[in-house]
N, C-alpha and C positions, 0 to 999 in steps of 0.2 A: 707648685701646682696649683690650680684655682679649685677652691673648695668653698661652695656658697654657704656653707653654715659657719664659716670663719670670718669674722669682720675683716674688711679691708678698707683703706683711707680713700676718700673722694673730697676734691676741694670744690668749694662753692665758687662757680664761674660768675653767675649773675643771680640777681633776685628781681623778681617782678611782682610789686604789690598789686593783687587782684581786687581785694575788698578790704574793709577794715580790719579783719582779723585772719585773712587768708592771704599767702603768698605763694608763688611758683619758684622753686629753686632749681637751678640748673648745675648739675653736678659732673665733674671730670675726675674719673678713676685715676688715682695717682701712679699706680703700678702698671707699667706698660704690657706686661704679660697678662694681667688680670684684664685690661683693656681688651685685648684681642680675643680673650677667652669667654668674656662675660657676654651673654645674651639673654633675651627675655621675649615673651609673647605678650601682645595688648592684653591687659586685664590682671596681669600678674603684680605682684608688690615686692617690696623690699623691706627690710628691718633697718631703720635709720637710728643711730646711735649717738648720744652726746656723752663723753667720758664724764664719769662722776654723776651722771643723772639717770641714765636709762636707755632703754631703746623702744621704738614703736613701730608697728606695722603702717606702711605708707604706701598707697598705691602709685604705681609708675605712671605719670601723664603724659610722657613722651611716646613716640613710636619708635620701633627698632631703626628706622632709617635716619632719625634725627641725629644730629651731631651731639647733642647733650643729652644726659640722663636727667630727666625732670620729675619732680615731685611736687605736687600741689598740696600746701599743708594749712589746715586751720589749727590756731591755737586752742587747745582743749585739754591740756594736761601739762605735768612737768616737762616731758620731752619736748613736746611741741612748742611750749613756752621758751625752752632753752634754745631750741632752733631758731625761733623768732628774734632771738637776740644776737644771733650769729650775722656775720658780715661777708662780704665778697672776700675770698682767699681764705677763709676759716676752712676747718677740715671736720667732717663728719664721718662716723663709721657706717659701713654698709655691710649687710649679709643679704644674700638673694642671687637670683629672684625666687620667689616662692609662690605656690598655688597654681590654679588654673586659669587659662586665658580665654578670652572671647572665641567661641568656636566659628572663626570665619568660614569654616567649609561648610557650615550649615546653610550659608547664604547663597551658595552656588545654584543658579537657576531660580532663586527667589528673591523676593523684596525685602528690604530691611528697614526696620523701624527702630529707631534708638530713643528710649524715653529716660529722661534724667531729672532729678530733683535737687536741688543745692548743690553741695559739694559732691553728689553722686556723678557729676558729669567729669570729674577729674579721671577716673579709670576708665571712662568712655571717651575722654579726649584721645586716649592712645589709639583707640581703633578709628575713631574719627580722622585723626591725621593720617594713619595708614591708607584710609579710603581716599583721603585727598590726594595723596601722593601716587596712588596706583588706579583710580577710577578711569576706565577707558573711555567713558562718555558713550552718549547714544542710547544706553540702557536706561530703565525708569529710575529717576532719582531716589535715593534713600531718604527717608525722613526722619527729622530730628525735632523732638518735642522736649521743651526744657522749661521747667518752672522754678521759682525762687520765692522767698517770702516778699520782698521789696525789690524795687530796681536797683537799690544799692547792693544787693546780694548777688547779682548776676556776676558769675566767674567767667573769665575768658571774654569779657565783653568786646574788647577789640578785635577778636578773632572771628565772631559771627559773620561779618560781611564776606570773608573768605569761605567760611563754611556754606554760604548761600551759593557760591560757584557750583557746588556739586549736590549739596542737600537740598530738600525742601524744608525749610527751617520755621517753627512756630514757637514763640516765647510767650510766657505768662507770667504774672506775679500774683501773690496773694492779696496784696494791697498796694495802693500807690504811694508814693512818698512826694510831699510838696516840694522837696528839695531838687529832685530828679525828675526831668522831664521823661515821660513814658508813652510810647506809641504803641505798645504790644497789647496783648490780651490780659484781662484780669479774671482771676479765678484758678482753681486747682488745675494741674497739668492734664488730668483725665478729660477734662472739658475741651482739650485741644484735638481729641480724637474726631470731633465733630467738624473739624476744619480740614481733615484731609480724607483723600478718597483712596482705598487700598482693597487688595483682594485678601479678605483674612486667611483663606486656605493656602495662599501662597506667600505669606508673611512670616519672616522670623524676626523676633522682638529681642533686643539687648536693652537691659533695664537695671538702673542703679539709683538709689535715692533713699530718703527715709523710709523706714518700714510701713509707715502709715500710707504713704503713696503706693508702696507695692501692694498692700491689702486692698486699696481702691483700683489701682490700675489692671492688676491680674484678671479679676473677675469681670472687668468691665471688657478686656479684650476676649476673653473667653466667650463672653456673651454675644460678641460681635462675630465670633466664628473663628478666632484664632486657636489653633491647636496648642493645647498646654504643652505638649512636649516641644513646641516651636518657640517657647518663651524662655530666655535665659535672664537670671538675675544674679547680680553681684551683691553678697551679704557682707555686712560688717559685724564684727564681733570683737572681743578683747583677746587679741592674739599676740600672746607673749613670746612664743619660742619659733614660730613659722614652720615647724615640722610635726605637729600633732603630739608632742610628747608631754607638755605640761598640762592639756586638757582643759584650759581655760576657754576655748573657743568650740568647746563640744556642742553639736547642733543635732539633737536625736543621736543616731549612730555614726554621724560624720563629723569630722573636724573641719571648719571653715578654712583654716590655714593650709591644710593639706589637701582636702577633697574640693575646696573652693578656692577662692572666693566665688567664682561663677559657677551656678548651678542651674541644671535644667529644672524647671519649675515643677513638673511631674515627678521629680526625684526627692522634692522636699516640701511638697504640697501639704502633706499632713502634720508636719511639724511647723509650717507657717501658721496653721490656724491656733497653735499654742501659744498664746502671749507669754512673754518673758522667758521663753525657753533659751 
């Protein structure tokens, strides 16, 4: 019987290098019974483990309809460094899925705006891919705003042409790079709000990125009239257990791993104002 709290094996089917320190790993669950039982919602995460090293919480970057279970991982610690050294055919341990997903039901009859910064586009890619597969056409195009430090840091670069088939896409970088030709905007991602026309009272926002981006973007959206209760953000904390037992990801009275990582802004507003919480 499948128990998401118990690790199971998954084999790496392919690896796609996204940037100098980030890659997407496609996994295939080894046990067929677990394959059939496993399911997730866009926005959830898994705990990925390398034997002898440890495990780390990694957002799922595929959508439920994809053949492969994908995770887009940046090298940032012992576990992610160990995963970076793995090859196609190697096995990792998986527990999950854990956490809350993007509330797609909130977008019914409303316009959707997705705002991502840096690696924050990875958990949003799951909902982006789901929309690409299910978008009926004819309705107002969802908006995707994405910013990175430099052109070299753009993740899923080769996928953006397909995103433009359904989304209104705007990209920006903090600074240019002489080695990479860049035709997009320059500046912080919030400046892209001036590039789009939207009805704030009828807009739902899904957002993920560095907290400095969140601290800038949310007040800007609220000032433009977007209701705070219609802004959803995915937070990142040190999640060690995935089920709120260890307490490492405590965020005010909540646990990011169990109650999040996707939160309604108005539910965590008072705690976001406290730095280092």
